[in-house]
C-alpha positions as CSV (number, residue, x, y, z in Angstrom):
1,M,23.4,-29.3,-28.6
2,T,22.0,-29.8,-24.8
3,L,18.1,-28.5,-24.1
4,V,19.6,-25.9,-21.7
5,T,21.6,-24.4,-23.9
6,R,19.1,-24.1,-27.0
7,V,17.1,-22.5,-23.8
8,R,20.1,-20.2,-24.0
9,V,20.1,-19.2,-27.4
10,L,16.3,-18.9,-27.7
11,A,16.7,-16.6,-24.7
12,L,19.1,-14.5,-27.0
13,V,16.8,-14.9,-29.8
14,G,14.1,-13.2,-27.6
15,L,16.4,-10.3,-26.2
16,G,16.9,-9.5,-29.8
17,L,13.4,-9.6,-30.9
18,C,12.5,-7.5,-27.3
19,A,14.7,-5.0,-28.2
20,A,13.7,-4.9,-31.9
21,L,9.9,-4.2,-30.7
22,L,10.3,-2.0,-28.5
23,A,12.2,0.6,-30.8
24,E,9.6,0.0,-33.1
25,T,7.1,1.3,-29.9
26,L,9.3,4.4,-28.7
27,T,10.0,5.5,-32.7
28,A,6.9,4.6,-34.1
29,G,7.6,2.9,-37.4
30,A,11.4,2.7,-37.5
31,V,11.9,-1.5,-37.7
32,C,8.1,-2.3,-38.6
33,G,7.1,0.5,-40.9
34,D,4.0,1.6,-40.5
35,G,1.9,-1.2,-42.5
36,G,1.0,-5.2,-40.5
37,G,-0.8,-5.0,-37.6
38,C,2.5,-3.8,-35.2
39,N,0.7,-0.3,-35.1
40,E,-2.4,-0.8,-33.5
41,I,-0.8,-4.0,-30.7
42,L,2.2,-2.1,-30.1
43,H,0.4,1.2,-29.9
44,S,-2.6,-0.6,-27.5
45,A,-3.6,-0.9,-23.5
46,W,-3.1,-4.7,-24.1
47,A,0.6,-4.3,-25.4
48,R,1.4,-1.3,-22.1
49,P,0.3,-3.4,-18.8
50,L,0.5,-0.8,-15.7
51,G,1.9,1.7,-18.1
52,I,5.2,-0.9,-19.3
53,P,5.6,-1.5,-22.7
54,L,5.2,-5.8,-23.5
55,P,9.0,-5.5,-25.1
56,A,10.2,-3.4,-22.5
57,A,9.0,-6.4,-19.9
58,G,10.1,-8.8,-22.3
59,L,14.1,-8.0,-22.2
60,G,13.6,-8.2,-18.0
61,F,11.8,-11.4,-18.7
62,F,14.5,-13.0,-21.7
63,A,17.4,-11.5,-19.8
64,A,16.0,-13.1,-16.3
65,M,16.1,-16.5,-17.6
66,L,19.1,-16.4,-19.6
67,A,20.8,-15.5,-16.2
68,L,18.8,-18.4,-14.2
69,S,19.5,-20.4,-17.0
70,L,23.0,-20.1,-16.0
71,G,22.9,-21.2,-12.3
72,Q,23.5,-24.1,-10.4
73,G,21.6,-25.9,-8.0
74,R,18.4,-27.3,-7.4
75,G,16.6,-24.5,-7.0
76,T,17.4,-23.1,-9.2
77,A,17.2,-25.4,-11.9
78,R,13.5,-25.3,-10.7
79,L,13.2,-21.8,-10.5
80,F,14.8,-22.0,-14.2
81,R,11.5,-23.6,-15.5
82,W,9.5,-22.0,-13.0
83,W,10.0,-19.4,-14.9
84,A,10.3,-20.5,-18.6
85,L,7.2,-21.9,-18.0
86,F,5.0,-18.3,-17.2
87,G,7.2,-16.9,-19.8
88,G,5.4,-19.5,-22.7
89,V,2.3,-18.6,-21.0
90,I,2.1,-15.5,-21.8
91,G,3.7,-15.7,-24.5
92,A,0.7,-18.5,-25.8
93,G,-2.0,-15.8,-24.2
94,L,-0.4,-13.0,-26.4
95,L,-1.1,-15.8,-29.3
96,I,-4.5,-15.5,-28.7
97,V,-5.0,-11.7,-28.2
98,Q,-3.4,-11.2,-31.7
99,A,-5.9,-13.8,-33.8
100,V,-9.6,-12.9,-31.2
101,V,-9.0,-9.3,-30.1
102,F,-6.8,-8.0,-32.8
103,G,-7.7,-10.2,-35.7
104,R,-4.1,-9.5,-37.4
105,F,-0.5,-10.4,-36.2
106,C,2.4,-8.1,-35.6
107,P,5.1,-10.3,-37.1
108,L,7.7,-9.7,-34.1
109,C,5.4,-10.2,-31.7
110,L,4.2,-13.0,-32.9
111,L,8.0,-14.4,-33.1
112,T,8.3,-13.5,-30.1
113,D,5.6,-15.2,-28.4
114,V,6.9,-18.4,-30.2
115,V,10.3,-18.1,-29.2
116,A,8.8,-17.9,-25.3
117,V,6.7,-21.1,-25.8
118,W,9.4,-23.0,-27.4
119,A,11.9,-22.0,-24.5
120,A,8.9,-23.0,-22.2
121,V,8.8,-26.3,-23.9
122,L,12.8,-27.1,-23.8
123,A,12.7,-25.7,-20.0
124,S,10.2,-28.1,-18.9
125,R,12.7,-31.3,-20.1
126,C,15.4,-30.4,-18.2
127,G,16.5,-31.8,-15.1
128,G,18.5,-29.3,-13.8
129,A,21.7,-26.8,-14.5
130,E,24.1,-27.7,-16.5
131,P,27.2,-29.2,-14.8
132,G,30.7,-26.3,-14.7
133,S,27.2,-23.5,-16.0
134,G,27.9,-22.0,-12.1
135,R,31.1,-19.7,-13.6
136,W,28.7,-18.0,-15.7
137,L,26.3,-16.9,-12.8
138,A,27.8,-13.7,-12.2
139,G,27.6,-13.1,-15.8
140,G,23.9,-13.5,-16.4
141,L,22.7,-11.4,-13.6
142,L,25.0,-8.7,-14.9
143,S,23.5,-9.2,-17.7
144,S,19.6,-9.4,-16.5
145,I,20.6,-6.3,-14.6
146,A,22.0,-4.5,-17.7
147,G,18.7,-5.5,-19.7
148,V,17.2,-4.2,-17.0
149,A,18.3,-0.9,-16.5
150,A,18.7,-0.4,-20.7
151,W,14.7,-0.6,-21.4
152,G,14.4,1.6,-18.4
153,V,16.5,4.3,-19.3
154,V,15.4,4.2,-22.9
155,W,12.0,4.8,-21.9
156,L,12.2,7.5,-19.3
157,I,14.3,9.0,-21.8
158,A,11.9,8.5,-24.8
159,G,8.9,9.4,-23.1
160,P,8.2,13.3,-23.1
161,G,8.7,14.8,-19.6
162,R,7.0,17.9,-21.4
163,P,5.4,19.0,-24.1
164,P,6.8,19.2,-27.5
165,P,6.9,22.3,-29.1
166,E,3.4,21.5,-31.4
167,V,1.4,20.7,-28.3
168,L,2.3,24.3,-26.5
169,A,1.9,26.1,-29.6
170,L,-2.0,24.6,-29.4
171,R,-2.7,25.9,-25.8
172,H,-5.7,27.9,-25.4
173,P,-4.8,31.2,-23.1
174,T,-7.2,30.6,-20.5
175,R,-8.6,26.9,-20.4
176,V,-7.0,23.6,-20.1
177,T,-6.0,21.9,-23.7
178,I,-6.5,18.8,-24.1
179,V,-4.7,17.5,-27.2
180,E,-6.4,13.9,-28.8
181,I,-3.7,12.3,-30.9
182,A,-5.8,9.3,-32.1
183,D,-5.9,6.8,-35.5
184,F,-9.4,6.1,-36.8
185,R,-8.0,2.6,-37.4
186,C,-7.4,2.5,-33.5
187,R,-10.3,0.8,-31.5
188,H,-8.7,2.1,-28.1
189,C,-8.5,5.6,-29.4
190,Q,-12.4,4.9,-30.7
191,F,-13.5,4.6,-27.4
192,M,-10.7,7.5,-25.9
193,H,-13.1,9.9,-28.2
194,L,-16.2,8.8,-26.8
195,V,-14.9,9.8,-23.6
196,L,-13.5,13.0,-24.2
197,D,-17.2,13.7,-26.2
198,R,-18.5,13.3,-22.7
199,L,-15.5,14.9,-20.9
200,E,-16.0,18.0,-23.2
201,A,-19.9,17.9,-22.7
202,E,-19.7,17.6,-19.1
203,L,-17.0,20.7,-18.2
204,G,-18.3,23.0,-20.9
205,D,-15.9,26.0,-21.5
206,R,-13.3,24.9,-18.8
207,V,-11.5,23.1,-21.6
208,H,-10.1,23.4,-25.2
209,R,-10.5,20.8,-27.2
210,V,-8.2,19.6,-29.5
211,C,-8.4,16.6,-31.7
212,I,-5.2,15.9,-34.3
213,I,-5.3,12.1,-36.7
214,V,-2.0,10.2,-36.9
215,P,-3.5,8.0,-40.1
216,T,-1.4,5.2,-40.0
217,G,0.0,4.3,-43.7
218,D,-1.1,0.7,-44.9
219,R,-3.2,1.2,-47.1
220,P,-4.0,4.2,-49.9
221,E,-6.7,5.7,-48.3
222,S,-5.0,6.6,-45.2
223,R,-2.8,9.3,-46.5
224,A,-5.8,10.9,-48.0
225,V,-7.7,11.1,-45.1
226,G,-4.5,12.7,-43.7
227,L,-5.2,15.3,-46.4
228,A,-8.8,15.9,-46.0
229,L,-8.5,16.7,-42.9
230,L,-6.2,18.8,-43.0
231,C,-7.9,20.6,-45.9
232,A,-11.2,20.3,-43.6
233,R,-8.9,22.8,-40.7
234,R,-7.8,25.9,-43.3
235,Q,-12.0,26.2,-42.9
236,G,-12.3,25.5,-39.8
237,R,-14.2,21.7,-40.1
238,D,-11.7,18.9,-39.1
239,R,-13.5,18.7,-36.1
240,A,-16.8,18.1,-37.7
241,M,-14.6,15.2,-40.3
242,I,-12.7,13.3,-37.7
243,D,-16.6,13.3,-35.0
244,E,-17.7,11.8,-38.7
245,L,-15.2,10.4,-39.5
246,F,-15.2,8.6,-35.7
247,R,-18.4,8.0,-36.1
248,H,-18.4,5.7,-39.1
249,G,-15.2,4.3,-38.2
250,N,-13.3,3.5,-40.4
251,Q,-10.5,6.1,-43.4
252,D,-12.4,5.8,-46.7
253,A,-11.3,9.1,-48.9
254,G,-14.6,8.2,-50.8
255,L,-16.6,9.3,-47.4
256,C,-14.4,12.5,-46.9
257,L,-15.3,14.0,-50.0
258,R,-18.8,12.7,-48.6
259,V,-18.8,14.3,-45.2
260,A,-17.0,17.8,-46.5
261,H,-20.2,17.8,-48.6
262,E,-22.4,17.4,-46.0
263,L,-20.6,20.0,-43.7
264,G,-20.7,22.7,-46.4
265,L,-17.4,22.9,-47.3
266,P,-17.2,24.0,-51.8
267,K,-16.3,21.5,-53.4
268,P,-15.0,22.5,-56.5
269,A,-11.9,24.4,-53.6
270,F,-11.6,21.4,-51.3
271,E,-10.6,18.8,-54.3
272,A,-8.0,21.8,-55.5
273,C,-7.1,21.5,-52.0
274,L,-6.3,18.2,-52.3
275,T,-3.4,18.4,-54.4
276,E,-1.9,21.5,-53.2
277,P,2.2,20.8,-53.0
278,E,1.7,22.9,-49.5
279,V,-0.8,20.6,-48.1
280,E,1.7,17.6,-48.6
281,E,4.3,19.6,-47.1
282,D,1.9,20.3,-44.2
283,L,0.8,16.3,-43.8
284,E,4.6,15.4,-43.5
285,R,5.3,17.9,-40.8
286,E,2.2,16.9,-39.0
287,L,3.0,13.0,-39.3
288,A,6.4,14.0,-38.4
289,W,6.1,15.9,-34.8
290,T,2.8,13.3,-33.6
291,R,4.7,10.4,-34.2
292,A,7.5,11.7,-32.1
293,A,5.1,13.0,-29.5
294,T,3.2,9.7,-29.7
295,A,5.7,6.8,-28.7
296,R,4.7,5.5,-26.2
297,G,1.3,4.9,-28.3
298,L,-1.9,5.7,-29.1
299,P,-4.6,7.1,-28.1
300,A,-1.7,9.6,-26.8
301,V,-4.3,12.4,-25.0
302,W,-2.3,15.6,-23.3
303,V,-4.0,17.6,-20.4
304,G,-2.2,20.7,-20.3
305,D,2.1,18.8,-19.0
306,R,0.4,15.1,-18.4
307,L,0.5,13.0,-20.9
308,M,-2.0,10.1,-21.1
309,T,-1.6,7.1,-23.1
310,G,-4.2,4.0,-23.3
311,A,-7.7,4.4,-22.6
312,R,-9.1,5.9,-19.6
313,G,-11.7,6.4,-17.9
314,L,-13.7,9.2,-17.4
315,A,-13.2,9.8,-14.1
316,A,-9.2,9.8,-14.7
317,L,-9.6,12.4,-17.0
318,R,-11.7,14.3,-15.3
319,E,-9.4,14.7,-12.2
320,A,-5.6,15.3,-14.8
321,V,-8.4,18.3,-16.1
322,L,-8.6,19.6,-11.9
323,R,-4.8,18.9,-11.4
324,A,-4.2,20.7,-14.8
325,E,-6.6,24.0,-13.2
């Protein structure tokens, strides 16, 4: 097997991995499940430069590399090597980000980045396109265009254009409603929670803010925290509990009980609520619709009809409120 053929195989593997990652990004747990570092990494701002999910960009990159590998001529061969090198540098950089920024790895992301680096190493050793491969250029270009178009269509369809019914049901009749969907373990969610605190303090009665937590399921404590928040919501104290848990920056069932006590929630009634089947059912329903409504990642903030994902600044949120008014 020649070097160019090996690169083509790696490009096909990369396309498959990126397709799986895009499905994970859009369906929130369909591929990787709730465990590991997939949720935190794929739903962070690092995974959505310029608002484009990296798996979608990866589909375009590997499709283009496959098309260039099927070309002919020195110019195409040179562009093929530089394109592969560009992807290898990006892949190496993303490996460093996972290790340094997150301190954990998304398995599929790890494989995709390694494939990109490996392809770059092989492509740098290629002297040019294989003889006779030019007749496949049209097919390669078509595969590239089809790959880019496919992720674009999926991205537009999967991303909710209007708020889902559950978000609409939370609207205030006279104020701009801000629905914040977050996770305590998400660093960008912690940042956005603080920014929204500042926005709420600044605008006061002009906005109505609702906080909903989508706990990740890779630890037993996560579900217990979700149940605790629903029980606190029944007594109108879920926002206070959310603020306290964000302040502590973790998920802990024991902490929820301590916070509930500090908030004056009766201990026997609160603990009894945690075991009620109805609360379990409410949690399942909430997890289902929030994951569908946050296909583009966490944090997700609905400002009126507008969905804002990733870490946003105070000015951008203020502008969104003004538009909603």
